[in-house]
C-alpha positions as CSV (number, residue, x, y, z in Angstrom):
1,M,-89.7,-17.4,-16.7
2,R,-87.8,-19.9,-18.9
3,A,-88.3,-19.6,-22.8
4,I,-86.9,-21.2,-25.7
5,Q,-85.2,-18.5,-27.9
6,V,-83.3,-18.0,-31.2
7,H,-80.3,-15.8,-31.0
8,H,-79.1,-16.8,-34.4
9,F,-80.5,-18.8,-37.2
10,G,-79.2,-22.4,-37.5
11,G,-79.9,-26.0,-36.5
12,P,-81.5,-27.2,-33.3
13,E,-78.3,-26.5,-31.3
14,S,-79.1,-22.8,-32.0
15,L,-82.0,-23.1,-29.5
16,S,-81.1,-21.5,-26.2
17,S,-83.2,-22.1,-22.9
18,D,-83.1,-18.7,-21.3
19,D,-84.3,-17.0,-18.1
20,I,-86.4,-14.0,-19.3
21,P,-88.9,-11.5,-17.7
22,A,-92.5,-12.8,-17.7
23,P,-94.7,-10.7,-20.1
24,Q,-97.5,-8.6,-19.0
25,P,-100.6,-8.0,-21.1
26,G,-101.3,-4.9,-23.1
27,A,-104.6,-3.4,-24.3
28,G,-106.5,-6.4,-26.0
29,E,-104.3,-9.1,-24.7
30,A,-104.3,-11.9,-22.4
31,L,-101.6,-13.5,-20.3
32,I,-101.5,-17.2,-20.8
33,K,-99.9,-19.7,-18.2
34,I,-99.0,-22.4,-20.6
35,G,-99.8,-25.9,-20.2
36,A,-98.7,-27.6,-23.5
37,A,-96.8,-25.9,-26.4
38,G,-97.3,-27.6,-29.9
39,V,-94.1,-28.4,-32.2
40,N,-94.7,-27.4,-35.9
41,F,-92.7,-27.5,-39.0
42,I,-93.3,-23.7,-39.1
43,D,-91.1,-23.4,-35.9
44,V,-88.2,-24.9,-37.9
45,Y,-88.7,-22.4,-40.7
46,H,-88.5,-19.7,-38.1
47,R,-85.3,-21.1,-36.4
48,T,-83.5,-21.6,-39.7
49,G,-84.5,-18.2,-41.0
50,R,-86.4,-19.6,-43.9
51,Y,-89.2,-17.3,-42.6
52,P,-86.8,-14.5,-41.5
53,G,-87.3,-12.2,-38.7
54,A,-85.5,-10.1,-35.9
55,T,-83.5,-12.0,-33.4
56,P,-83.7,-12.8,-30.4
57,F,-87.1,-14.3,-30.4
58,T,-89.1,-16.9,-28.5
59,L,-90.0,-19.8,-30.8
60,G,-93.5,-21.6,-31.2
61,V,-96.7,-20.7,-32.5
62,E,-99.2,-22.9,-30.6
63,A,-100.2,-23.7,-27.2
64,A,-103.0,-24.3,-24.6
65,G,-103.3,-23.0,-21.1
66,V,-105.1,-20.9,-18.7
67,V,-105.8,-17.1,-18.7
68,E,-103.7,-15.4,-15.8
69,A,-104.6,-12.0,-16.3
70,V,-106.2,-9.7,-19.1
71,G,-105.4,-6.1,-20.4
72,D,-107.6,-3.1,-20.9
73,G,-110.7,-3.8,-23.0
74,V,-110.5,-7.4,-23.1
75,T,-114.0,-9.0,-23.2
76,D,-113.7,-12.1,-25.3
77,V,-112.0,-14.0,-22.3
78,R,-111.7,-13.7,-18.6
79,V,-109.1,-14.8,-15.9
80,G,-109.5,-18.6,-15.4
81,N,-110.5,-19.5,-18.9
82,R,-108.7,-22.5,-20.5
83,V,-107.8,-21.5,-24.0
84,A,-105.7,-22.6,-27.0
85,Y,-104.1,-20.5,-29.8
86,C,-102.1,-20.5,-32.9
87,L,-100.0,-18.6,-35.1
88,H,-98.9,-16.0,-32.4
89,R,-95.2,-16.6,-31.8
90,G,-93.7,-17.1,-28.5
91,S,-95.3,-20.3,-27.2
92,Y,-92.2,-22.2,-26.3
93,A,-92.2,-20.6,-22.8
94,E,-93.9,-20.8,-19.5
95,Y,-96.0,-17.7,-20.2
96,Q,-97.1,-15.9,-23.1
97,T,-99.5,-13.0,-24.1
98,A,-101.7,-13.1,-27.0
99,P,-104.5,-11.2,-28.6
100,A,-107.5,-12.1,-26.7
101,D,-109.5,-12.2,-30.0
102,K,-107.1,-15.1,-31.2
103,L,-107.8,-17.3,-28.1
104,V,-110.2,-20.3,-28.6
105,P,-112.1,-21.7,-25.7
106,I,-111.3,-25.3,-24.8
107,P,-114.2,-27.6,-24.4
108,N,-114.9,-29.2,-21.0
109,G,-113.4,-32.6,-20.8
110,M,-110.4,-31.8,-23.3
111,D,-106.9,-31.4,-21.6
112,Y,-104.2,-29.0,-22.6
113,D,-102.3,-31.7,-24.4
114,S,-105.3,-32.5,-26.9
115,A,-106.1,-28.8,-27.2
116,A,-102.4,-27.9,-28.1
117,A,-102.2,-30.8,-30.4
118,A,-105.4,-30.4,-32.3
119,L,-105.3,-26.6,-33.1
120,V,-102.6,-25.8,-35.9
121,Q,-102.9,-29.3,-37.5
122,G,-106.7,-29.7,-37.1
123,L,-107.4,-26.1,-38.5
124,T,-104.8,-27.0,-41.4
125,A,-106.5,-30.2,-42.3
126,H,-109.9,-28.4,-42.1
127,Y,-109.0,-25.6,-44.7
128,L,-107.2,-28.0,-47.0
129,A,-110.1,-30.5,-47.3
130,F,-112.9,-27.7,-47.3
131,D,-111.3,-24.8,-49.1
132,S,-107.9,-25.0,-50.7
133,Y,-109.4,-28.1,-52.7
134,R,-113.1,-28.5,-51.7
135,I,-113.3,-32.3,-51.8
136,Q,-116.4,-33.7,-53.3
137,P,-117.9,-37.3,-52.4
138,G,-116.2,-39.7,-54.7
139,D,-112.9,-37.5,-55.4
140,E,-109.7,-39.4,-55.4
141,V,-106.8,-37.8,-53.4
142,V,-103.3,-38.2,-52.3
143,V,-102.1,-37.5,-49.0
144,H,-98.3,-37.4,-48.6
145,A,-96.9,-38.1,-45.1
146,A,-100.2,-39.4,-43.9
147,A,-98.9,-40.8,-40.6
148,G,-97.5,-37.4,-39.5
149,G,-99.5,-34.9,-37.3
150,A,-101.1,-33.1,-40.1
151,G,-101.5,-35.9,-42.7
152,A,-103.2,-38.2,-40.2
153,L,-105.7,-35.6,-39.4
154,L,-106.0,-34.5,-43.0
155,T,-106.6,-38.2,-43.9
156,Q,-109.4,-38.3,-41.5
157,V,-111.2,-35.1,-42.4
158,A,-110.7,-36.2,-46.3
159,K,-112.6,-39.4,-45.4
160,R,-115.4,-37.3,-43.6
161,R,-115.8,-35.3,-47.0
162,G,-116.3,-38.7,-48.9
163,A,-113.0,-38.9,-50.6
164,R,-111.0,-42.2,-51.5
165,V,-107.7,-41.5,-50.0
166,I,-104.4,-42.7,-51.3
167,A,-101.8,-42.2,-48.6
168,T,-98.1,-42.2,-49.0
169,V,-95.8,-43.2,-46.3
170,S,-92.2,-44.3,-45.6
171,T,-92.4,-47.5,-43.5
172,E,-94.8,-50.3,-42.6
173,A,-95.4,-48.8,-39.2
174,K,-96.6,-45.6,-40.7
175,A,-98.7,-47.6,-43.1
176,A,-100.5,-49.0,-40.2
177,V,-101.2,-45.5,-38.7
178,A,-102.5,-44.2,-42.1
179,R,-104.8,-47.3,-42.4
180,E,-106.0,-46.6,-38.8
181,C,-106.8,-43.1,-40.1
182,G,-109.1,-44.4,-42.9
183,A,-106.8,-44.6,-45.8
184,D,-108.4,-46.6,-48.6
185,E,-104.7,-47.2,-50.4
186,V,-101.5,-46.9,-48.8
187,I,-98.2,-46.5,-50.8
188,L,-94.7,-47.0,-49.4
189,Y,-92.8,-44.5,-51.4
190,S,-89.5,-46.1,-49.9
191,Q,-90.4,-49.3,-51.7
192,T,-92.6,-48.2,-54.7
193,D,-92.6,-45.3,-57.2
194,F,-95.6,-43.5,-55.9
195,E,-96.3,-41.8,-59.1
196,A,-96.6,-45.2,-60.9
197,E,-98.6,-46.5,-58.1
198,V,-101.1,-43.7,-58.2
199,K,-101.7,-44.2,-61.9
200,R,-102.4,-47.8,-61.4
201,L,-104.7,-47.4,-58.5
202,T,-106.8,-44.8,-60.5
203,G,-106.8,-46.9,-63.6
204,G,-104.5,-44.2,-65.3
205,R,-106.8,-41.4,-64.6
206,G,-105.0,-39.6,-61.8
207,V,-106.4,-38.1,-58.9
208,A,-108.3,-34.8,-58.2
209,C,-106.0,-33.5,-55.8
210,V,-102.6,-34.2,-54.2
211,Y,-102.0,-32.7,-50.7
212,D,-98.2,-32.3,-50.4
213,S,-96.3,-31.2,-47.4
214,V,-93.1,-32.8,-48.5
215,G,-91.9,-30.5,-51.2
216,K,-88.6,-30.9,-52.9
217,T,-88.6,-34.5,-53.4
218,T,-92.2,-35.2,-54.3
219,F,-93.1,-32.0,-56.2
220,E,-92.7,-33.2,-59.7
221,K,-94.2,-36.5,-59.5
222,S,-97.1,-35.1,-57.3
223,L,-98.1,-33.0,-60.3
224,N,-97.9,-36.1,-62.7
225,C,-100.4,-37.8,-60.4
226,L,-103.1,-35.6,-61.2
227,R,-105.9,-35.9,-63.5
228,P,-106.7,-32.8,-66.1
229,L,-107.8,-29.8,-64.0
230,G,-106.5,-31.4,-61.0
231,Y,-105.1,-29.5,-57.7
232,L,-101.6,-29.6,-56.3
233,V,-102.0,-28.2,-52.8
234,L,-98.4,-27.7,-51.6
235,Y,-98.8,-26.9,-47.8
236,G,-95.3,-27.5,-46.7
237,G,-91.6,-28.4,-47.6
238,A,-90.2,-30.8,-45.2
239,S,-87.7,-32.0,-47.7
240,G,-86.9,-28.4,-48.8
241,P,-88.1,-25.9,-51.1
242,V,-89.5,-26.8,-54.8
243,P,-87.7,-25.8,-57.8
244,P,-88.9,-22.8,-59.9
245,L,-91.6,-23.8,-62.2
246,D,-92.7,-22.3,-65.5
247,P,-96.6,-22.1,-65.5
248,I,-96.9,-23.5,-69.0
249,V,-96.0,-26.9,-67.3
250,L,-99.2,-26.7,-65.7
251,M,-101.0,-26.1,-68.8
252,N,-99.1,-29.1,-70.6
253,K,-99.9,-31.5,-67.8
254,G,-103.6,-30.7,-67.9
255,S,-104.4,-27.2,-67.1
256,L,-103.6,-28.2,-63.5
257,F,-104.0,-25.8,-60.5
258,L,-101.2,-25.1,-58.1
259,T,-101.6,-23.3,-54.7
260,R,-99.3,-22.7,-51.8
261,P,-101.6,-21.9,-48.9
262,T,-101.0,-20.8,-45.4
263,L,-103.5,-21.2,-42.4
264,G,-103.5,-17.6,-41.6
265,H,-105.3,-16.7,-44.8
266,Y,-108.1,-19.1,-43.9
267,I,-108.8,-17.7,-40.5
268,P,-108.8,-14.0,-41.3
269,D,-111.1,-13.1,-38.3
270,R,-112.4,-14.5,-34.8
271,A,-115.6,-15.8,-36.5
272,A,-113.7,-18.0,-39.1
273,L,-111.1,-19.2,-36.4
274,L,-114.1,-20.1,-33.9
275,K,-116.1,-21.8,-36.7
276,R,-113.2,-24.1,-37.9
277,A,-111.9,-24.8,-34.3
278,A,-115.4,-25.7,-33.0
279,D,-115.8,-28.4,-35.8
280,I,-112.4,-29.8,-35.0
281,F,-112.9,-29.9,-31.2
282,N,-116.5,-31.3,-31.6
283,W,-115.3,-34.1,-33.7
284,I,-112.7,-34.8,-31.5
285,A,-115.2,-34.9,-28.3
286,A,-117.5,-37.3,-30.4
287,G,-114.6,-39.6,-31.2
288,E,-115.0,-38.8,-35.0
289,L,-111.4,-37.5,-35.3
290,K,-108.6,-39.3,-33.4
291,L,-105.5,-37.5,-32.3
292,R,-102.2,-39.2,-32.0
293,I,-99.8,-37.6,-29.6
294,E,-96.4,-39.1,-30.2
295,R,-94.2,-37.5,-27.6
296,R,-94.3,-35.2,-24.9
297,Y,-90.8,-33.3,-23.9
298,P,-89.9,-31.0,-21.1
299,L,-89.4,-27.4,-22.4
300,A,-85.7,-27.5,-22.0
301,D,-85.7,-30.5,-24.4
302,A,-86.9,-28.2,-27.5
303,A,-83.8,-29.1,-29.4
304,Q,-84.3,-32.6,-29.4
305,A,-88.0,-32.3,-30.4
306,H,-86.6,-30.5,-33.5
307,R,-84.2,-33.1,-34.3
308,D,-87.0,-35.8,-34.1
309,L,-89.6,-33.7,-35.9
310,E,-86.9,-32.9,-38.8
311,S,-85.8,-36.7,-38.8
312,R,-89.4,-37.4,-40.4
313,A,-89.3,-40.4,-38.2
314,T,-92.2,-39.4,-36.0
315,M,-95.9,-40.5,-36.3
316,G,-98.1,-38.1,-34.8
317,K,-97.8,-34.8,-32.6
318,L,-94.9,-33.5,-30.5
319,L,-95.5,-31.4,-27.6
320,L,-93.4,-29.3,-25.1
321,I,-94.5,-29.1,-21.6
322,P,-93.2,-26.3,-19.6
């Protein structure tokens, strides 16, 4: 089968399209024929070695497809089931094995592209708005990169929770996407100092929470946007890692809270995974949560997908199609 592998850490050019043996499911596992694989920023971290691991390995942590075979002891799924899964590396391939208890049923009427586009970023939006900072009706929050795959879904989920959403984006085209997602205010940070504009829009109060997936270039000003006892939820680092921080800074800026969450800790078991996924899939089916799939690439074009993702010029989800 064809798979996109990393033999040495580096840029997109380090991705290799290899012919490797198809895997076989072991005990508790299922073999999935992949219909669509999601491209996520965590894949960049794996490719560059920011999240280190042994090489070679097949990239990708999200996909949707059909169960082709099951190993001993599997009861959660059976052959022919349509499933989606995430946080199990190896999805940039034609086939992958995955633990059966990590597989989420795809609802009738939902295609593989939508399921693969929804899972990582939908689950992320869910835990951010419900748990990393539990949004209350009337809260004012900032969502950075609000036209991206995760940011667009987070904006919509935050609105469901009753927030006033202040979105930041880099272009007018992205501003239009953020507004379509329900953002109450949109700041073009390429033209306006977002810290000053957030203060203006909140009458100097600051916001309850900043959701920051950008990192290095936004971190300090994100802290400055918070009201006393506010939360900075740093869930990514598209611009690079943030500088070291003396915790006394949090005290001086208003006894702030800083958290660096990751999805795996918010879906610690199958029950939590299915509950969050059911919410996301049900909202999509009801038309209450809109997916934006920006581009679909052949599997062999994974390097180009990474270039496009890292350019931060994309608006919505990128998929690889085996």
